[in-house]
N, C-alpha and C positions, 0 to 999 in steps of 0.2 A: 725571316732574317737569319735564323740558324741554318736553314737549308742553303742559303746563298754562300754563307761563310764556309760550309763543308765543301761545296764545289770549288771554291777558291783554293782551299787547302789541298784538295786532291790535284787540282791543276798545277799548283806550285810543286807538289811532290813529284808528279810525273816529269815536270820540267827539269827537276834536279837530277832525277835518276837516268833519264835517257833522252829526253827531248832536247836538251841543250848541253851536250857533252863538252862544249867549249867553255863552260862557266868556270870561272876561277874560284879558288878556295875562299878568298875573302868575300867574294860575292855570295857564295853559298851560305856562309855564316850570317851575312846580313839578311839573306832571305829567310833563314831559319828563325832569326830574331823577329823578323816581321810577321812570320807565321804565328809564332808564340804570342806576339802582341795582339795579332788579330784574334787568336783564340781566347786570350784573356778578355779582350774587348767584347767578344761574342758572349762569353760567360757572364760578364758584367751586364751586358745588354739583356741577356736572358733573365738574369735576376731582377733587373729593373722592370722588365716586361711583366714578370710574375708579380712584383710588388704593385705595379699599376693595376693589374687584373684583380689582385686581392683588395686593393683600395676601392676599385669600382664595385666589386661584390659587396664590400662593407657599406659603401654609399647607397647602393641599391637596397640593401637590407634596411638601412636607416630610413630611406625614402618610403619603403613599404610600411615600416613601423609608424612613420610620421603620418602616412595616408590613413593607416588604421586608426591612429589616435584622433586624427581630424574627423574621420567618419564617426567614431564613438562620441566625440564632442558634439558634433552636429546632431547626432541621434539623441544625446542627452538633452541638448538645448531644445530640440523639437518636443521631446517628452515633457520637459519642464514647462515649455510654453503651452502645451496641450493641457497639462495639469492646472496651470494658472488660469487658462480660459474656462476650464470646467469649474474651478473654484469661484471665478467671477460670476459665471452663470448661476451657480448655486446661491451665491450671495445675493444676486439680483432677484432670483426667485423667492428667496427667504424674505428679502426686503419688501417685495411686492405683496407677499402673503401677510406680512406684519402690517403693511399699510392698509390692506383690505380688512384685516381684523380690527384695526384701530377705527377705520371708517364705519364698520358694522357696529362696533361698540358705541361710537358716538351717535350713530343713527338710532340704535336701540335706546340709549339714554334719553335722546331727544324725544323719541316716541313715548317713553314712559313718563317723561315730564309733561308732555302734551296730554297723555291719558289722565294723569293726576289733575291737570288743569280742567279737563272736561268733567271729571267727577266733582271737583270743587264747584264748577259752574252749575252743574246739575243740582248739587246740594243747596247752593245759594238760591237757585230758582225755586226749589221746593220750600225753602225757608221763607222766601218772599211771598209765596202763595199762602203759607200758613199765617204769616203776620198780617197780610192785607185782606184776608178773607173776612166777610161781614160777620159780626157777632151780635147777639141779642143784647139790648140795652136795658139794664135794670133801673126802674124808676119807682119812686115811692108811690104807694097807692093813694088815690084821691077819693074824696067823698063820693059816695054813690050818687048817681043821677037817676032820673026816672028811666033812662034808657040803658043803665049800666048792665042790666041783665043780658043785653045783646052784645056779644063780643065784637061783632063787626062794626057796631056803632061807636065803640070806644076809641077816641082819637089817639090815645097813647099806644094802644096795641097796633093801630094802623101805622104808626111811625116806627115800630119795632123792626130791627133788621133781621134777616133770615140767615142761618149758617150756610156755608158752601155746600152745594149738592154733591153727592158721591160721584156724579159724572164729571164735575169740575175737578175734584181731587184726582180722579182717574186720568183726566186729560193731562194734568201736569206730570204725573208719573209716566204716562205714555210718551210724552215729549222727550223726557230724559232717556227713557228706554230706547226710543227710536234713534236718538243721536248716538248712544253707546253702541247700538247694533251696527250702524253705518261706520262708525269709527273703528270698531273691531275688524270689520271687513277690510278697511283701509290699511290697518296695521299688518294684516296678513298678506298684503300685496295684491289682493284681487281688486284692482282699480276699476275695472269695467263695472263690476257689481256695486262697488262703493259709490261710483258716480251716480248710479241709478238710485241708491238708497238716500244719498245726500240730496239729490234732486227731488225725491219724494218728500224729504223732510222739509225743505224750504217751501214746497208747495202746501204742505199740510200745516206748517207752523211758520207763517210769514213774518211774524212780529214778536218773537220771543228773545230772551237773552242769549239763546244758543243759535239763533238764526244767522248772525254775521259770521260766526265760527263755522257753521255748516256751509255757507257760501264760499268761505276761504278753502275748506277742504274739498269742496266740489271743484274749485279751480285747480287745486293740487292734483286731483285725480286725472283731470283732463290734461294738465301739463305733463305729467309722467307719461301719458299715452301719446304725447305730441299733438293733441287736438288743441292747437293754440288759439283758434278763434273762440271755441267754447270756454276754454280756460280764461281768456281775456274777458268775456262777458260776465262770468261768475265773479271774478276778482273786482271788476268795476262796480258790481253791486255793493260789495263791502265798502269800497272807497266813497261812492256817492251817497248811499243810503244810510250808512252807519259811521259818520265822521268821528264820533266819540269812542268807537270801539277800539280796543287795543289791537285788534286784528287788522286795522286799517294800515298800519306800518308793515305788517306781514304781507298784505295784499299789494302794497306799493312796490315792495322789494321783488316779489315774485313776478309782478307785471313787468318790472324792469328786465328781469331775466328773459321773459317772453319776447320783449322788444329786441333784445340782443340776439335771440335765436332767429328772429325773422328779419334781421339786418336793419332794424330801425334804431341805430346806435344813438342818434341825437335824442330820441324819445326815452331810451333807457337812461341816458345821462340826466335828462330832466327829472325823471321819476326818482332816481337815486339821490339827486341833489335835494329834492323836496323832502326826502326822509331825513337827510343830514340837517336840514333847516328846521323841520317841524318836530323831529324826534331825535335830538342830538345825543341823548343819553341812552338810547335804546340799542339792543344788540344788532338790530337791522341797520342802524346808522353806521356801526363799525363794519358790518358786512358790505354796505353800500360803498364805503370808502375803499375797501379792499377791491371790490369789483371795478370801480372807476379806475383805480391804479392798474389792475391786472389787464383791463380792456383798453388801456391807453386813452381813457376819456377824461382823466383828471387834468 
């Protein structure tokens, strides 16, 4: 624009000086005024152009700053989001660890309770053996008979009971020791060996106070190893052969879990409902209700 106005001014000047000699004085004055006006307009236009350029530079600078701030904001948000994800992951790991510790503590407590129960049962068995073992009966002497000199012919001595033999006392202690040995292996998590020892126990001691408990833990060892058929057979021994044992409710509950595992849901529902009906105040009844609700069988 400045270059165009300069050409126009030069053209007008040449016209005034020699190109149009016939121009009149009034016309020359008008032309000079027009030139001055054009020059003023040119200057104003130049200033306006400069202002526009300055404003554009300012706007571009502001845009650059805005873009920078937006970039920083996005970066900050991404970092904050990453930190949040890391924090959530850490919280989830901590929560999982705490749940695992709680479960381990609960399992350890349960096993200790079971171990105490086993020891109590063993002591009760030994006490029963001591109480019920035969004792000699003291009776007043009778008048001697002609045959009294022969002890074998004395009827009172023939009716006298004999004390338990050392073999019988050792048998009761061996029973408790065998059960404790199998159960310790079970607590250590060596389920394969525990199943062998519990199976040996029920074979060697088929009708003792500890036998139903041994059958139950035999089923537990098979269940943990996912040998469901063997576990089912062992637990059914407790249910059918020992109806008055407190381990019958345990066996019913565990058998229900096996039925659920092998997708026999109706059978699991039947077993758990039987616990609720026959053992309403037992811990297994509460667990059975929770399993029915959790499995959608209630």
